[in-house]
C-alpha positions in Angstrom: -103.3 -191.7 -26.3 -102.3 -190.6 -22.8 -103.9 -187.4 -21.5 -101.7 -184.3 -21.4 -103.6 -183.4 -18.2 -102.3 -185.7 -15.5 -104.9 -184.6 -12.9 -107.1 -181.6 -12.2 -110.0 -180.3 -10.0 -112.7 -177.8 -10.9 -115.7 -176.0 -9.6 -118.8 -175.5 -11.7 -119.4 -177.0 -15.2 -117.3 -179.9 -16.2 -114.5 -178.8 -18.5 -112.4 -180.6 -21.1 -114.6 -183.6 -21.8 -115.2 -184.6 -18.2 -111.5 -184.7 -17.2 -111.0 -183.9 -13.5 -112.6 -184.0 -10.1 -115.6 -181.9 -9.4 -115.5 -179.9 -6.1 -118.2 -177.9 -4.3 -117.5 -174.1 -4.1 -115.2 -172.6 -1.5 -113.1 -175.6 -0.6 -109.9 -175.1 1.4 -106.5 -175.2 -0.2 -105.8 -178.5 1.4 -108.7 -180.1 -0.5 -107.7 -178.5 -3.8 -104.2 -179.9 -3.4 -105.5 -183.4 -2.9 -108.2 -183.4 -5.6 -106.1 -181.5 -8.2 -103.3 -184.0 -7.8 -100.9 -181.4 -6.4 -100.2 -182.9 -3.0 -96.6 -184.0 -3.9 -93.2 -182.4 -4.0 -90.5 -181.9 -6.5 -87.3 -183.5 -5.2 -83.8 -183.2 -6.7 -80.7 -185.3 -6.9 -77.3 -184.7 -8.7 -76.8 -186.2 -12.1 -74.7 -189.4 -11.8 -72.9 -191.5 -14.4 -70.8 -194.6 -14.4 -67.1 -194.2 -15.2 -66.0 -197.5 -16.7 -62.7 -199.2 -16.3 -61.1 -201.7 -18.7 -62.4 -205.2 -17.8 -64.3 -204.1 -14.7 -67.1 -202.0 -13.5 -66.2 -198.4 -12.8 -67.2 -196.0 -10.1 -70.2 -193.8 -9.9 -69.4 -190.1 -10.5 -71.6 -187.0 -10.1 -72.0 -184.1 -12.4 -72.6 -181.2 -10.0 -73.5 -178.6 -12.6 -76.9 -180.3 -13.2 -79.6 -182.1 -11.2 -82.5 -184.4 -11.8 -85.9 -183.3 -10.7 -88.4 -186.1 -9.7 -91.7 -186.6 -8.0 -91.8 -187.5 -4.3 -94.9 -189.7 -4.7 -94.0 -191.8 -7.8 -90.3 -191.1 -8.0 -90.9 -190.4 -11.7 -88.1 -188.3 -13.3 -89.4 -184.9 -14.6 -86.4 -183.1 -16.0 -82.7 -182.5 -15.9 -81.9 -178.8 -15.1 -79.0 -176.6 -14.1 -78.0 -176.7 -10.5 -79.0 -173.0 -10.4 -82.6 -173.9 -11.3 -85.1 -172.6 -8.6 -87.9 -175.0 -8.1 -91.5 -173.9 -7.5 -93.6 -176.6 -5.8 -97.1 -177.5 -6.8 -98.4 -176.6 -3.3 -96.8 -173.1 -3.7 -99.0 -172.4 -6.7 -102.1 -173.1 -4.6 -100.8 -171.3 -1.5 -100.4 -168.2 -3.7 -104.2 -167.9 -3.6 -104.8 -168.5 0.1 -105.0 -164.9 1.2 -106.6 -163.8 -2.1 -109.4 -166.3 -1.4 -109.7 -165.6 2.3 -109.4 -161.8 2.3 -109.8 -160.5 -1.3 -112.8 -162.5 -2.4 -111.1 -164.6 -5.1 -112.5 -168.1 -5.7 -110.5 -171.0 -7.2 -112.2 -172.6 -10.2 -109.6 -175.0 -11.7 -106.2 -176.3 -10.8 -104.2 -179.2 -12.1 -101.1 -180.9 -13.4 -99.9 -181.2 -17.0 -97.4 -183.5 -18.6 -97.0 -185.8 -15.7 -96.0 -183.0 -13.4 -93.8 -181.0 -15.6 -96.3 -178.1 -15.6 -99.1 -177.1 -13.2 -101.5 -174.3 -12.7 -104.4 -172.8 -10.7 -107.1 -170.4 -12.0 -109.2 -168.2 -9.8 -112.1 -165.8 -10.4 -111.3 -162.3 -9.2 -114.8 -161.0 -8.8 -114.3 -158.4 -11.6 -117.1 -158.5 -14.2 -118.2 -156.4 -17.2 -121.3 -156.8 -19.3 -121.2 -155.6 -23.0 -124.2 -155.0 -25.2 -126.7 -157.8 -25.5 -125.8 -159.3 -22.1 -122.3 -160.4 -23.3 -120.6 -161.0 -19.9 -116.9 -161.0 -19.4 -115.4 -162.0 -16.0 -111.9 -161.5 -14.6 -109.6 -164.3 -13.6 -106.0 -164.8 -12.4 -104.0 -167.7 -13.8 -100.8 -168.8 -12.0 -98.7 -171.5 -13.8 -95.2 -172.8 -13.7 -93.0 -175.7 -15.0 -90.1 -177.8 -13.7 -88.6 -178.5 -17.1 -87.7 -175.0 -18.2 -90.5 -174.6 -20.7 -92.4 -171.9 -18.6 -91.3 -169.3 -16.1 -93.6 -169.0 -13.1 -96.2 -166.7 -14.6 -99.2 -164.9 -13.1 -101.6 -163.7 -15.8 -104.7 -161.6 -15.4 -107.1 -163.2 -17.7 -110.7 -162.6 -19.0 -113.2 -165.3 -19.7 -116.2 -164.6 -22.0 -119.0 -166.5 -20.3 -121.1 -167.3 -23.3 -118.3 -169.4 -24.9 -115.7 -169.8 -22.1 -113.0 -168.2 -24.3 -109.9 -166.9 -22.5 -107.9 -163.8 -23.3 -105.0 -162.4 -21.3 -105.4 -158.8 -20.2 -103.0 -156.7 -22.4 -102.4 -153.0 -22.7 -100.1 -151.1 -25.0 -99.2 -154.2 -27.0 -98.0 -156.3 -24.0 -99.7 -158.7 -21.6 -100.0 -157.8 -18.0 -98.4 -161.1 -17.0 -95.8 -161.1 -14.2 -93.0 -163.6 -15.0 -90.4 -165.0 -12.6 -87.7 -166.9 -14.3 -86.4 -170.1 -12.6 -83.0 -168.6 -12.1 -84.7 -166.4 -9.4 -86.6 -167.5 -6.3 -90.4 -167.1 -6.4 -91.5 -164.4 -4.0 -95.3 -164.7 -3.9 -95.8 -161.4 -2.0 -93.6 -159.4 -4.4 -95.6 -160.9 -7.4 -98.9 -159.9 -5.7 -97.7 -156.3 -5.3 -96.9 -156.2 -9.0 -100.2 -157.8 -9.8 -102.0 -155.1 -7.9 -101.2 -152.7 -10.7 -102.1 -155.3 -13.4 -105.4 -156.2 -11.8 -106.2 -152.5 -11.5 -106.0 -152.3 -15.3 -109.2 -154.3 -15.6 -111.4 -151.1 -16.2 -109.0 -149.7 -18.8 -108.8 -153.0 -20.6 -112.6 -153.6 -20.6 -113.1 -150.0 -21.8 -111.1 -151.0 -24.9 -113.1 -154.1 -25.3 -116.3 -152.0 -25.1 -114.8 -149.8 -27.8 -114.3 -153.0 -30.0 -117.9 -153.9 -29.4 -119.0 -150.5 -30.8 -116.7 -150.6 -33.9 -118.8 -151.8 -36.8 -116.8 -153.8 -39.4 -117.2 -154.1 -43.2 -116.8 -157.4 -45.0 -113.4 -156.5 -46.6 -112.1 -155.3 -43.2 -113.1 -158.6 -41.6 -111.3 -160.6 -44.3 -108.1 -158.5 -44.0 -108.2 -158.8 -40.3 -108.3 -162.6 -40.4 -105.6 -162.7 -43.1 -103.3 -160.5 -40.9 -103.9 -162.6 -37.8 -103.9 -166.1 -39.3 -101.7 -165.7 -42.3 -99.4 -162.8 -41.3 -100.5 -161.0 -44.5 -100.8 -157.2 -44.6 -103.5 -157.1 -47.2 -105.9 -159.4 -48.9 -103.8 -159.2 -52.0 -101.1 -161.2 -50.2 -103.5 -164.1 -49.6 -102.2 -166.1 -52.5 -98.7 -166.1 -51.0 -98.1 -168.0 -47.8 -101.8 -168.9 -47.2 -101.2 -172.1 -45.4 -104.2 -172.3 -43.1 -107.3 -172.1 -45.3 -109.2 -174.3 -43.0 -108.6 -171.9 -40.1 -109.6 -169.0 -42.2 -112.9 -170.5 -43.3 -113.6 -171.6 -39.7 -113.2 -168.2 -38.1 -115.1 -166.5 -40.9 -118.0 -168.9 -40.3 -118.0 -168.3 -36.6 -117.8 -164.6 -37.0 -120.7 -164.7 -39.5 -123.1 -166.3 -37.0 -121.9 -169.9 -36.2 -119.8 -169.0 -33.2 -121.1 -169.1 -29.7 -122.3 -165.6 -28.9 -121.8 -164.4 -32.4 -125.4 -163.1 -32.6 -125.1 -161.0 -29.5 -125.2 -157.3 -30.1 -121.7 -156.7 -28.9 -120.2 -159.2 -31.3 -122.4 -159.2 -34.4 -120.6 -157.3 -37.2 -118.1 -155.7 -34.8 -114.4 -155.8 -34.0 -115.2 -157.5 -30.7 -116.9 -160.3 -32.8 -113.7 -160.6 -34.9 -111.6 -161.0 -31.8 -114.0 -163.5 -30.2 -114.0 -165.7 -33.3 -110.2 -166.0 -33.0 -110.3 -166.8 -29.3 -113.0 -169.3 -29.7 -111.1 -171.0 -32.6 -107.9 -171.2 -30.5 -109.6 -172.4 -27.3 -112.2 -174.8 -28.8 -111.6 -175.6 -32.5 -108.0 -175.4 -33.4 -106.6 -178.8 -34.5 -104.5 -180.6 -31.9 -103.8 -184.0 -30.6 -106.6 -183.5 -28.0 -108.4 -180.9 -25.9 -105.6 -181.0 -23.3 -103.0 -180.1 -25.9 -105.2 -177.3 -27.1 -105.5 -176.0 -23.6 -101.7 -176.0 -23.2 -101.3 -174.1 -26.4 -104.1 -171.6 -25.7 -102.7 -170.7 -22.3 -99.0 -171.1 -22.7 -98.0 -171.7 -26.3 -98.6 -170.7 -29.9 -102.4 -170.3 -29.3 -101.7 -167.7 -26.7 -99.4 -165.8 -29.1 -102.1 -166.0 -31.8 -104.7 -164.5 -29.4 -102.4 -161.6 -28.5 -101.9 -160.9 -32.2 -105.6 -161.0 -32.7 -106.1 -158.5 -29.9 -103.5 -156.1 -31.2 -105.0 -156.2 -34.7 -108.5 -155.6 -33.3 -107.4 -152.6 -31.3 -105.6 -151.2 -34.4 -108.8 -151.6 -36.4 -110.7 -149.7 -33.8 -108.1 -146.9 -33.3 
């Protein structure tokens, strides 16, 4: 099976089963572009078709309302989009971080290309960090990702990573993520996005205060079961478990992780707490959920159904602690 990750580079521990190029810390953007496989451009051309004539070859016509996007290096076609589609180049995603790295103390940790160039991302550590009970460390990151096939708006997402298990969770307050999204019908203005992110990144302390609250909320066994049913099965109560319970494996897995088999489950902040409930879901989504491979699981955890599941888990945990 072909890898969903086309290419990537990383600093630190090898992620995703040794996929990617290892880099020393504090490399320039130009090196990241080369090693992450992001040193190419998205080119475009009008959609063309052959208009046939009886008994002879016809003429080539264009369809100006749509265009084909393709890679400059391999000339591989990526997608067919509207002529109004605003392209964001792979290099622009990395350049977004240049002043953040040089002035604001950010440090790139991973960057790469998914689906043969249809989606690409970069992830940088912000320098924010909080330690919960039992030395349970959570660090702040900023994820910037986009697509050229219409499946993802250009999205900047403040993200947390729990160090003990490398679980990711988008910073979210009041039931909504702090992500800044720029649809492809609009041009990507990096500086405008950074101004909006200034507010989102400033929400770190408020968000981690709520995570600390989760770590102090002790949970009874029936509360844990009802939580997992609501998150995984969309059931309001345990009595609904006989109806629509389609993911018994997932339920058993997260329960086992919560009860001590998850990474960091025995730390004081997680053991028997609402924080532990949330961490068991994020660990399941990021590392255990069935998929065609770790690369597909990553795509889901950051951009797809896995990300939706983690946000629902966060909402339910906060409701439990309210």
